[in-house]
N, C-alpha and C positions, 0 to 999 in steps of 0.2 A: 460576653466576650467582646473584647475591644478590637477595632479594625487592625491594629498593629500586629495582632496574632492571626486573625482569620484570613487576611489577604495573602500573606506569604504561604499559608497552608493550602489555600485554594490554588494558588499559582503552582506550587509543587505537585499537587494532585493532578492538575490539568496536564502538566509536563509529563508526569508518569503515564497518564492515559495515552497521550500521543506517542510516547516511546513504545509502549506495548503494541499499539495499533500499527506502528511502523514496522516493528519486528514481525508481527503476524503477516503483514503484507509482503515483506521481504521473503519470508519463508515460503509463502504461496507462489511468489514470482519465481523463486529458484526451483521449486518443485515443477512448475509448469515449463521452465526452460529445459529441464532434464527429460520431459515427456516428449518423445518423438511424434506421438500421435496427436498432440495438441494442435489446434488450428493456428496458423501463423498470422501475425499481425499484418495489416495492410502497409505498415511502415517497414516491414522486413524487405531486405534487398532482393530476395528471391520470390516475392509474391506481388501480384498485380495490385496497384493502388486503386483500382476501380472495383475491386471485389467487396464482399460483405465483411465488415469488421469482425474480428475474432470474438470479441466479448459481447456481441449483440445477439 
């Protein structure tokens, strides 16, 4: 295989992987935003910024 073929192929594959990971993360974030019982972030306006972070 020559570099003129493999480099664009690897670049497109990497881009595809990052797009899939971003979509999965987006879906998880939207699901968590809909859940009223999920712990709030310390960046939320109605939560103390001195508390334990939600994801720890």
